[in-house]
N, C-alpha and C positions, 0 to 999 in steps of 0.2 A: 689609298688605292682602293677602288671598288671591287668587290667580288666579281661582278660581271660587268664588263665595259665593251658594249656594241657601238661601232660607228658606221653610219652608211650602209647598213646591211640590205643587200638585195638578194632575192632568190627567184630565179625564173625557170620556167620549164617550157620546152618545145612540145607542142601538142598539135599534131598534124601540120598544118601550114602557118600556125601562128605561135607567137612566143607569149605565155601567160607569166605576168609578174605577181607571184604570191606575196612578196615583200619588196617595199619601194623606198629604201634609204632609211631603215629604221636606226635611230640613236637611243641607247638606254644604258643607264647604269643602276646596278642593284647593290647595295651596301650589305655587308655581313649583319645579320640579324634582323634583317627586313622581312615583312610578310606582305606579299604582293600578289594580287589577282590580275591575270590578263583576261580581258573580255572582248567580245566583238561579235558581229553577226556571222552566219555562215559565209565563208569565204573571205573573212578579213584578214587572214594570215596567222591567226593565234597559234594554231597548231604547227605551222610551218616555223614561227618563231620558237616555240618550245622545242621542235626537233633540232633546231640550230643551238639553242642554249644547252640541250642536253647531249650534244656531240653525236647525234643520230644522224645529222645531216650536215653539209658544208654550205656556206653562202656562194651566190655566184659572184657577188662584188662585196667588198667593205671589209672591215675588221672585227673580230670577236676575241676579247681576251678574258680568260677565266683564270683567277687567282694570279693575274699579272702575267699569263702566259698566252701567246698567240696560238689560238687553236689551229689555224690553217697551216702552221709549220709543223704541227705534229704528224708523225707517221702513224701507221695503223695500230702498232703496239701501244704507243703512247696514248691514243684515243681510247683504246680498250681499258687501259689502265685507269683514265680520267673517268670513264663511265662507271668502272667498278668501284673506284675509291672516292672520287670527288662528288658524284652525284648519286642521289638516291631516287628511284622511280616509283611512282604511285600511279596505277593505271585504273580506268574504270572498271575494266574486266578481271581484275586482281593478278591475272597471269601466274598463278601457283600451279605446281606440280600436282595432279589430282592423286597420285599414289603415294605422295610423301607427306609425313607428318608435318605439323606447324613448325616444330623445331628444325626438320630438315630443310623445309622450304626457307626459313630464316637463315640457315646456315650457308645457303648456295653461295652468295657472293664472298664468303669467307673461303669457301673451298677453291673458287676460281683465283682467289688472292694467295693460296698456299698456306693458309694458317693451319696449324696443327689440331688434331681432332678434340683433344681436351679443351684447348682454348676456344675453338668454335662452338664447342656445345655451352661453355658458360657463358660467352658473349651472346649467342643467339637466345639462351634462356632470360639474359637480363633485358634484352630488346623486347622480348614476349611480356615480361613482367611490367615493362615500362608502358605497355598499351593494355594492361589489365587482362592478359592471357597467360598468366603463369600456371593456371590450372588446366590448360588446353594443350599443352606441348605435344602430347602425343596423338592429337586428333587429326585425320586427314580433312581436306578442304570439304569432302561431301557430309562431314559430321560437325560442321560449323555453319552458322548462320551468315548470311551476306555480310553483316556488319563485322563478324568476328573474322571472316575472310579478309576483309579490308584492312583489319587490324593486323593481321598476318603480314600483309603485304606492307604495311607501314612499319612494322617491326623490321622486315627483311630491308627495306629503304634505309633504315636507320643503323642497321648494324655494323657498318663499316664507318660509322661517324662522318658522314659526308659533308662538304662544304655548303651544300644546297640540296632540298628535297624538292623535286619537280612532281607535281601532281597534275593528271589530266582528267578532268571531270571526275574527281574522286568519289562523289556521292551520286553519281548518274544511275548505278544500277540498285540504289537503296532507297527504302521508303524515308519519308521525311523524318520521323523520330529517329531512326538509325542513322540517318545522314547528320542529324544535329550531334549524335554522339561522336562520329568522326571529326566533325568539325570542332568539337570541344578538345578532341585530342590535338589536332592541329594547333589550336590555341595555347595549349600547354606547351607543346613542342617549341612554339616561338617565345613563350615566357622563358623557357630554359636557354634560349640563345639560339636555336636552329634558324636557318634562313629558309623560307618557304616560298614557292612560287607556283600558284594554283591557275591552272586554265579553266575556265567555267563559262558557262553562258547563263548562269542562274545568279540574279541578283542577291538572293539571301545568303549564297555561298560567298560571294565576293565581299559581302557585308561584314565578314569576319576578318578580312585582311585590313591592314592599316594603310595600303596604297592600292588604287585601282588604275590599271593602264588599259586603255581603251583603244583598240584596233579599228580601222575602216580602211578598205581597199589597199591594204598592205602598209598603211601609215599610222603612226601612233597619233590619234585625234586628240585624246585627253589623257593626262598623267597627272592624278589627283591623290596627294598624301593627306591623311586625316589624324 
């Protein structure tokens, strides 16, 4: 059983007098331990597909199963549970709490999960150490470089040991050298067995993945494993 099983995914929006189809019947399987990149020009549907995979949105038609469970059959509480525990998100703009320390930012998913304070601190510390930030746990985001902030975001994504890490343009706000550092961390995470799905428009970012899924006009144009 694949980790992600999508069949005939459509996503349509009503805009004024017309209906816009962001996705047009996407079929996609992602296995555990894969490292895949989703690419495509602006308007190809890659962000829409990521939102559906991340349970941030629901398809207009089609089936999406995550870990064998049909997502459309889940209620709001179940979806919140999936977003908190099954999926780790990494965004281009980091989405860190500005007044909270690195440790506190990484603890947040565990707070929502109801994990007791002592265990939260220990797990958050280990997650920060896994991205080489063990010496920055007390620093706030404005005391960290862009690359360090993204590493805090990656640690936060990993702290619940999710089934999949979804990254949306994870190097978009970083210079090339810092971006390479983040991609090296992704390479190492995949070597450890983490499933990674990265949305990007940059060929050098996608080159780190072992599979490239190219979208065009809401459809899968190419799907290449390397």
